[in-house]
N, CA, C and O atoms as a GROMACS GRO file, in nm:
protein
  384
    1MET      N    1 -13.067   0.401   6.646
    1MET     CA    2 -13.201   0.527   6.562
    1MET      C    3 -13.265   0.394   6.425
    1MET      O    4 -13.173   0.348   6.356
    2ALA      N    5 -13.325   0.371   6.411
    2ALA     CA    6 -13.405   0.272   6.268
    2ALA      C    7 -13.346   0.351   6.184
    2ALA      O    8 -13.304   0.466   6.187
    3ARG      N    9 -13.357   0.198   6.049
    3ARG     CA   10 -13.310   0.289   5.962
    3ARG      C   11 -13.433   0.263   5.826
    3ARG      O   12 -13.469   0.150   5.794
    4ARG      N   13 -13.481   0.381   5.762
    4ARG     CA   14 -13.542   0.277   5.626
    4ARG      C   15 -13.536   0.186   5.587
    4ARG      O   16 -13.422   0.150   5.558
    5LYS      N   17 -13.648   0.091   5.560
    5LYS     CA   18 -13.645  -0.038   5.496
    5LYS      C   19 -13.714  -0.057   5.308
    5LYS      O   20 -13.830  -0.049   5.269
    6GLY      N   21 -13.607  -0.080   5.242
    6GLY     CA   22 -13.597  -0.107   5.083
    6GLY      C   23 -13.581   0.030   5.021
    6GLY      O   24 -13.559   0.115   5.107
    7GLY      N   25 -13.585   0.078   4.900
    7GLY     CA   26 -13.485   0.143   4.827
    7GLY      C   27 -13.596   0.185   4.746
    7GLY      O   28 -13.709   0.161   4.788
    8ALA      N   29 -13.578   0.262   4.605
    8ALA     CA   30 -13.692   0.316   4.573
    8ALA      C   31 -13.817   0.234   4.448
    8ALA      O   32 -13.902   0.267   4.365
    9ARG      N   33 -13.767   0.141   4.492
    9ARG     CA   34 -13.825   0.024   4.396
    9ARG      C   35 -13.925  -0.086   4.509
    9ARG      O   36 -13.994  -0.185   4.485
   10SER      N   37 -13.891  -0.008   4.645
   10SER     CA   38 -13.974  -0.160   4.685
   10SER      C   39 -14.108  -0.117   4.744
   10SER      O   40 -14.139  -0.003   4.778
   11ARG      N   41 -14.186  -0.234   4.752
   11ARG     CA   42 -14.350  -0.228   4.698
   11ARG      C   43 -14.386  -0.225   4.574
   11ARG      O   44 -14.499  -0.175   4.570
   12THR      N   45 -14.337  -0.259   4.440
   12THR     CA   46 -14.352  -0.202   4.310
   12THR      C   47 -14.428  -0.313   4.252
   12THR      O   48 -14.481  -0.283   4.145
   13ARG      N   49 -14.452  -0.446   4.297
   13ARG     CA   50 -14.430  -0.563   4.254
   13ARG      C   51 -14.544  -0.560   4.158
   13ARG      O   52 -14.530  -0.639   4.065
   14ARG      N   53 -14.647  -0.492   4.156
   14ARG     CA   54 -14.800  -0.482   4.131
   14ARG      C   55 -14.798  -0.373   4.055
   14ARG      O   56 -14.893  -0.367   3.976
   15VAL      N   57 -14.702  -0.262   4.051
   15VAL     CA   58 -14.716  -0.153   3.962
   15VAL      C   59 -14.707  -0.174   3.852
   15VAL      O   60 -14.783  -0.167   3.756
   16PHE      N   61 -14.520  -0.226   3.878
   16PHE     CA   62 -14.419  -0.225   3.783
   16PHE      C   63 -14.389  -0.395   3.723
   16PHE      O   64 -14.281  -0.452   3.734
   17ARG      N   65 -14.482  -0.439   3.677
   17ARG     CA   66 -14.491  -0.607   3.610
   17ARG      C   67 -14.546  -0.578   3.493
   17ARG      O   68 -14.593  -0.464   3.490
   18LYS      N   69 -14.560  -0.649   3.378
   18LYS     CA   70 -14.589  -0.710   3.281
   18LYS      C   71 -14.742  -0.799   3.255
   18LYS      O   72 -14.768  -0.890   3.333
   19HIS      N   73 -14.804  -0.776   3.182
   19HIS     CA   74 -14.945  -0.891   3.205
   19HIS      C   75 -14.851  -1.041   3.083
   19HIS      O   76 -14.817  -1.022   2.966
   20PRO      N   77 -14.840  -1.126   3.131
   20PRO     CA   78 -14.785  -1.253   3.042
   20PRO      C   79 -14.782  -1.261   2.933
   20PRO      O   80 -14.681  -1.317   2.892
   21ARG      N   81 -14.856  -1.226   2.852
   21ARG     CA   82 -14.872  -1.247   2.688
   21ARG      C   83 -14.809  -1.063   2.648
   21ARG      O   84 -14.819  -1.037   2.528
   22THR      N   85 -14.756  -0.961   2.728
   22THR     CA   86 -14.661  -0.888   2.664
   22THR      C   87 -14.546  -0.906   2.698
   22THR      O   88 -14.469  -0.820   2.656
   23LYS      N   89 -14.484  -1.014   2.782
   23LYS     CA   90 -14.362  -1.061   2.794
   23LYS      C   91 -14.289  -1.060   2.659
   23LYS      O   92 -14.340  -1.072   2.547
   24GLY      N   93 -14.152  -1.043   2.694
   24GLY     CA   94 -14.058  -0.977   2.572
   24GLY      C   95 -13.976  -0.904   2.588
   24GLY      O   96 -13.956  -0.848   2.696
   25LYS      N   97 -13.877  -0.879   2.437
   25LYS     CA   98 -13.877  -0.757   2.364
   25LYS      C   99 -13.996  -0.645   2.394
   25LYS      O  100 -14.110  -0.641   2.440
   26VAL      N  101 -13.908  -0.565   2.344
   26VAL     CA  102 -13.963  -0.400   2.334
   26VAL      C  103 -13.913  -0.384   2.189
   26VAL      O  104 -13.802  -0.392   2.137
   27SER      N  105 -14.029  -0.359   2.148
   27SER     CA  106 -14.013  -0.280   2.033
   27SER      C  107 -13.924  -0.172   1.964
   27SER      O  108 -13.937  -0.064   2.022
   28MET      N  109 -13.857  -0.169   1.883
   28MET     CA  110 -13.735  -0.008   1.833
   28MET      C  111 -13.867   0.083   1.799
   28MET      O  112 -13.855   0.205   1.784
   29THR      N  113 -13.923   0.054   1.794
   29THR     CA  114 -14.067   0.199   1.774
   29THR      C  115 -14.096   0.223   1.890
   29THR      O  116 -14.058   0.339   1.906
   30ARG      N  117 -14.156   0.174   2.019
   30ARG     CA  118 -14.182   0.247   2.106
   30ARG      C  119 -14.029   0.281   2.174
   30ARG      O  120 -14.046   0.371   2.256
   31TYR      N  121 -13.900   0.245   2.170
   31TYR     CA  122 -13.839   0.232   2.254
   31TYR      C  123 -13.802   0.319   2.195
   31TYR      O  124 -13.737   0.362   2.291
   32PHE      N  125 -13.767   0.440   2.066
   32PHE     CA  126 -13.695   0.571   1.970
   32PHE      C  127 -13.826   0.637   1.962
   32PHE      O  128 -13.846   0.720   1.873
   33MET      N  129 -13.913   0.610   2.043
   33MET     CA  130 -14.048   0.717   1.980
   33MET      C  131 -14.048   0.869   2.019
   33MET      O  132 -14.041   0.916   2.133
   34PRO      N  133 -14.059   0.941   1.885
   34PRO     CA  134 -14.004   1.112   1.954
   34PRO      C  135 -14.164   1.154   1.951
   34PRO      O  136 -14.271   1.125   1.898
   35PHE      N  137 -14.081   1.272   2.077
   35PHE     CA  138 -14.190   1.395   2.127
   35PHE      C  139 -14.188   1.479   2.052
   35PHE      O  140 -14.099   1.471   1.969
   36LYS      N  141 -14.262   1.573   2.046
   36LYS     CA  142 -14.289   1.706   2.026
   36LYS      C  143 -14.292   1.771   2.175
   36LYS      O  144 -14.343   1.706   2.266
   37GLU      N  145 -14.226   1.924   2.204
   37GLU     CA  146 -14.287   2.019   2.295
   37GLU      C  147 -14.431   2.027   2.305
   37GLU      O  148 -14.508   2.046   2.211
   38GLY      N  149 -14.457   2.014   2.414
   38GLY     CA  150 -14.644   2.018   2.418
   38GLY      C  151 -14.691   1.899   2.413
   38GLY      O  152 -14.799   1.899   2.472
   39ASP      N  153 -14.669   1.812   2.379
   39ASP     CA  154 -14.743   1.694   2.350
   39ASP      C  155 -14.738   1.601   2.445
   39ASP      O  156 -14.641   1.535   2.483
   40LYS      N  157 -14.928   1.599   2.503
   40LYS     CA  158 -14.941   1.557   2.630
   40LYS      C  159 -14.904   1.371   2.590
   40LYS      O  160 -14.908   1.302   2.488
   41VAL      N  161 -14.863   1.344   2.754
   41VAL     CA  162 -14.823   1.209   2.759
   41VAL      C  163 -14.889   1.123   2.884
   41VAL      O  164 -14.953   1.178   2.974
   42LEU      N  165 -14.867   0.988   2.876
   42LEU     CA  166 -14.942   0.946   2.971
   42LEU      C  167 -14.796   0.820   3.041
   42LEU      O  168 -14.729   0.735   2.983
   43LEU      N  169 -14.799   0.861   3.176
   43LEU     CA  170 -14.651   0.797   3.208
   43LEU      C  171 -14.703   0.641   3.223
   43LEU      O  172 -14.792   0.610   3.302
   44LYS      N  173 -14.668   0.592   3.177
   44LYS     CA  174 -14.682   0.386   3.175
   44LYS      C  175 -14.550   0.361   3.183
   44LYS      O  176 -14.486   0.413   3.091
   45ALA      N  177 -14.482   0.296   3.264
   45ALA     CA  178 -14.325   0.194   3.325
   45ALA      C  179 -14.321   0.130   3.248
   45ALA      O  180 -14.438   0.139   3.210
   46GLU      N  181 -14.267   0.049   3.171
   46GLU     CA  182 -14.152  -0.053   3.137
   46GLU      C  183 -14.126  -0.126   3.141
   46GLU      O  184 -14.034  -0.131   3.059
   47PRO      N  185 -14.144  -0.263   3.209
   47PRO     CA  186 -14.077  -0.311   3.358
   47PRO      C  187 -13.928  -0.365   3.301
   47PRO      O  188 -13.825  -0.395   3.361
   48ALA      N  189 -13.972  -0.365   3.117
   48ALA     CA  190 -13.848  -0.418   3.062
   48ALA      C  191 -13.686  -0.434   3.092
   48ALA      O  192 -13.599  -0.520   3.109
   49ILE      N  193 -13.714  -0.237   3.082
   49ILE     CA  194 -13.609  -0.132   3.083
   49ILE      C  195 -13.602  -0.041   3.202
   49ILE      O  196 -13.687   0.047   3.200
   50GLN      N  197 -13.498  -0.043   3.332
   50GLN     CA  198 -13.505   0.038   3.389
   50GLN      C  199 -13.468   0.219   3.408
   50GLN      O  200 -13.502   0.300   3.495
   51ALA      N  201 -13.368   0.234   3.259
   51ALA     CA  202 -13.322   0.313   3.279
   51ALA      C  203 -13.412   0.472   3.289
   51ALA      O  204 -13.479   0.487   3.187
   52SER      N  205 -13.420   0.537   3.346
   52SER     CA  206 -13.493   0.647   3.293
   52SER      C  207 -13.603   0.670   3.366
   52SER      O  208 -13.661   0.763   3.310
   53LEU      N  209 -13.691   0.621   3.505
   53LEU     CA  210 -13.755   0.504   3.534
   53LEU      C  211 -13.822   0.620   3.616
   53LEU      O  212 -13.733   0.661   3.691
   54TYR      N  213 -13.950   0.700   3.639
   54TYR     CA  214 -14.023   0.765   3.747
   54TYR      C  215 -14.031   0.723   3.822
   54TYR      O  216 -14.017   0.602   3.804
   55HIS      N  217 -14.058   0.765   3.978
   55HIS     CA  218 -14.058   0.703   4.119
   55HIS      C  219 -14.203   0.653   4.087
   55HIS      O  220 -14.272   0.695   3.994
   56GLN      N  221 -14.238   0.559   4.174
   56GLN     CA  222 -14.396   0.440   4.189
   56GLN      C  223 -14.520   0.567   4.193
   56GLN      O  224 -14.632   0.533   4.155
   57ARG      N  225 -14.501   0.689   4.234
   57ARG     CA  226 -14.599   0.776   4.267
   57ARG      C  227 -14.654   0.860   4.174
   57ARG      O  228 -14.733   0.950   4.201
   58PHE      N  229 -14.607   0.826   4.045
   58PHE     CA  230 -14.621   0.916   3.931
   58PHE      C  231 -14.719   0.783   3.834
   58PHE      O  232 -14.841   0.792   3.823
   59HIS      N  233 -14.701   0.756   3.819
   59HIS     CA  234 -14.740   0.596   3.805
   59HIS      C  235 -14.921   0.602   3.730
   59HIS      O  236 -15.029   0.590   3.788
   60SER      N  237 -14.896   0.623   3.603
   60SER     CA  238 -15.012   0.675   3.489
   60SER      C  239 -15.059   0.797   3.540
   60SER      O  240 -15.173   0.842   3.553
   61LYS      N  241 -15.003   0.820   3.554
   61LYS     CA  242 -15.038   1.037   3.531
   61LYS      C  243 -15.016   1.055   3.374
   61LYS      O  244 -14.974   0.978   3.288
   62MET      N  245 -15.062   1.195   3.370
   62MET     CA  246 -15.105   1.296   3.272
   62MET      C  247 -14.993   1.392   3.283
   62MET      O  248 -14.986   1.458   3.386
   63GLY      N  249 -14.907   1.407   3.192
   63GLY     CA  250 -14.839   1.520   3.149
   63GLY      C  251 -14.814   1.582   3.060
   63GLY      O  252 -14.864   1.533   2.959
   64ILE      N  253 -14.740   1.704   3.035
   64ILE     CA  254 -14.666   1.783   2.904
   64ILE      C  255 -14.503   1.749   2.848
   64ILE      O  256 -14.413   1.816   2.900
   65VAL      N  257 -14.478   1.682   2.779
   65VAL     CA  258 -14.379   1.739   2.751
   65VAL      C  259 -14.327   1.884   2.743
   65VAL      O  260 -14.395   1.975   2.695
   66ALA      N  261 -14.199   1.901   2.792
   66ALA     CA  262 -14.131   1.980   2.784
   66ALA      C  263 -14.014   2.078   2.717
   66ALA      O  264 -13.995   2.197   2.692
   67GLY      N  265 -13.944   1.936   2.705
   67GLY     CA  266 -13.855   1.916   2.622
   67GLY      C  267 -13.753   1.840   2.609
   67GLY      O  268 -13.805   1.734   2.643
   68GLN      N  269 -13.629   1.810   2.581
   68GLN     CA  270 -13.558   1.717   2.546
   68GLN      C  271 -13.391   1.760   2.633
   68GLN      O  272 -13.320   1.859   2.618
   69ARG      N  273 -13.373   1.627   2.732
   69ARG     CA  274 -13.251   1.610   2.737
   69ARG      C  275 -13.206   1.485   2.737
   69ARG      O  276 -13.266   1.389   2.786
   70GLY      N  277 -13.102   1.482   2.684
   70GLY     CA  278 -13.012   1.420   2.604
   70GLY      C  279 -13.092   1.291   2.529
   70GLY      O  280 -13.096   1.317   2.409
   71LYS      N  281 -13.153   1.170   2.556
   71LYS     CA  282 -13.211   1.080   2.483
   71LYS      C  283 -13.368   1.064   2.554
   71LYS      O  284 -13.474   1.020   2.511
   72CYS      N  285 -13.327   1.122   2.683
   72CYS     CA  286 -13.494   1.084   2.746
   72CYS      C  287 -13.575   1.268   2.768
   72CYS      O  288 -13.508   1.370   2.758
   73TYR      N  289 -13.690   1.267   2.791
   73TYR     CA  290 -13.782   1.391   2.791
   73TYR      C  291 -13.820   1.468   2.929
   73TYR      O  292 -13.842   1.400   3.030
   74GLU      N  293 -13.824   1.557   2.931
   74GLU     CA  294 -13.823   1.685   3.037
   74GLU      C  295 -14.012   1.652   3.023
   74GLU      O  296 -14.064   1.681   2.916
   75VAL      N  297 -14.092   1.598   3.125
   75VAL     CA  298 -14.254   1.550   3.134
   75VAL      C  299 -14.237   1.664   3.248
   75VAL      O  300 -14.132   1.660   3.311
   76LYS      N  301 -14.337   1.772   3.281
   76LYS     CA  302 -14.382   1.833   3.383
   76LYS      C  303 -14.598   1.797   3.407
   76LYS      O  304 -14.699   1.813   3.338
   77ILE      N  305 -14.556   1.732   3.577
   77ILE     CA  306 -14.695   1.745   3.577
   77ILE      C  307 -14.730   1.792   3.702
   77ILE      O  308 -14.647   1.826   3.786
   78ALA      N  309 -14.865   1.797   3.720
   78ALA     CA  310 -14.871   1.845   3.882
   78ALA      C  311 -14.873   1.721   3.991
   78ALA      O  312 -14.928   1.611   3.990
   79ASP      N  313 -14.819   1.765   4.051
   79ASP     CA  314 -14.833   1.617   4.191
   79ASP      C  315 -14.854   1.759   4.326
   79ASP      O  316 -14.783   1.829   4.399
   80GLY      N  317 -15.046   1.732   4.283
   80GLY     CA  318 -15.135   1.781   4.377
   80GLY      C  319 -15.124   1.944   4.340
   80GLY      O  320 -15.137   1.985   4.224
   81ARG      N  321 -15.093   2.044   4.474
   81ARG     CA  322 -15.066   2.202   4.398
   81ARG      C  323 -14.891   2.255   4.330
   81ARG      O  324 -14.862   2.364   4.280
   82LYS      N  325 -14.802   2.135   4.350
   82LYS     CA  326 -14.680   2.147   4.311
   82LYS      C  327 -14.669   2.108   4.164
   82LYS      O  328 -14.690   1.994   4.121
   83PRO      N  329 -14.629   2.227   4.080
   83PRO     CA  330 -14.544   2.179   3.916
   83PRO      C  331 -14.496   2.074   3.966
   83PRO      O  332 -14.495   2.069   4.089
   84LYS      N  333 -14.435   1.939   3.878
   84LYS     CA  334 -14.298   1.868   3.889
   84LYS      C  335 -14.274   1.838   3.758
   84LYS      O  336 -14.354   1.833   3.664
   85LEU      N  337 -14.119   1.813   3.762
   85LEU     CA  338 -14.009   1.842   3.589
   85LEU      C  339 -13.932   1.686   3.659
   85LEU      O  340 -13.858   1.667   3.755
   86LEU      N  341 -13.996   1.596   3.556
   86LEU     CA  342 -13.973   1.382   3.533
   86LEU      C  343 -13.888   1.423   3.434
   86LEU      O  344 -13.934   1.517   3.370
   87ILE      N  345 -13.775   1.386   3.399
   87ILE     CA  346 -13.673   1.334   3.315
   87ILE      C  347 -13.686   1.178   3.293
   87ILE      O  348 -13.602   1.094   3.326
   88VAL      N  349 -13.807   1.155   3.234
   88VAL     CA  350 -13.798   0.981   3.162
   88VAL      C  351 -13.758   0.967   3.040
   88VAL      O  352 -13.730   1.072   2.982
   89HIS      N  353 -13.748   0.868   2.980
   89HIS     CA  354 -13.676   0.757   2.875
   89HIS      C  355 -13.815   0.761   2.777
   89HIS      O  356 -13.923   0.754   2.836
   90PRO      N  357 -13.815   0.770   2.674
   90PRO     CA  358 -13.962   0.751   2.578
   90PRO      C  359 -13.999   0.620   2.628
   90PRO      O  360 -14.111   0.632   2.677
   91VAL      N  361 -13.960   0.505   2.638
   91VAL     CA  362 -14.054   0.383   2.651
   91VAL      C  363 -14.116   0.364   2.783
   91VAL      O  364 -14.168   0.258   2.818
   92HIS      N  365 -14.106   0.489   2.867
   92HIS     CA  366 -14.162   0.514   2.922
   92HIS      C  367 -14.312   0.581   2.968
   92HIS      O  368 -14.379   0.593   3.071
   93LEU      N  369 -14.321   0.624   2.788
   93LEU     CA  370 -14.434   0.686   2.753
   93LEU      C  371 -14.543   0.704   2.637
   93LEU      O  372 -14.519   0.687   2.518
   94LYS      N  373 -14.654   0.736   2.686
   94LYS     CA  374 -14.709   0.678   2.609
   94LYS      C  375 -14.807   0.876   2.523
   94LYS      O  376 -14.815   0.989   2.571
   95LYS      N  377 -14.861   0.810   2.376
   95LYS     CA  378 -14.913   0.917   2.346
   95LYS      C  379 -15.010   0.950   2.410
   95LYS      O  380 -15.029   0.880   2.509
   96VAL      N  381 -15.124   1.082   2.381
   96VAL     CA  382 -15.282   1.077   2.438
   96VAL      C  383 -15.320   1.123   2.319
   96VAL      O  384 -15.439   1.143   2.296
   0.00000   0.00000   0.00000
């Protein structure tokens, strides 16, 4: 039987990359950005940090912060008709 080729980050070269002008260290304010329950956020990956990174199919989707789990936030998004709950680090979130 054939095995599946590639892992969770396969075929993401263009999705999870930085523009050459924005390369470098991540600012501390973005790393520790506080969010409240009910805030609307945009899932925007920070390629320099791989911790609590969502799956590539959710890239640039809108969501609502549902709560906090440790250092990360629970984000509810609508994937078609099915609601999903993602656990995402604040560096990958952007307030809308």
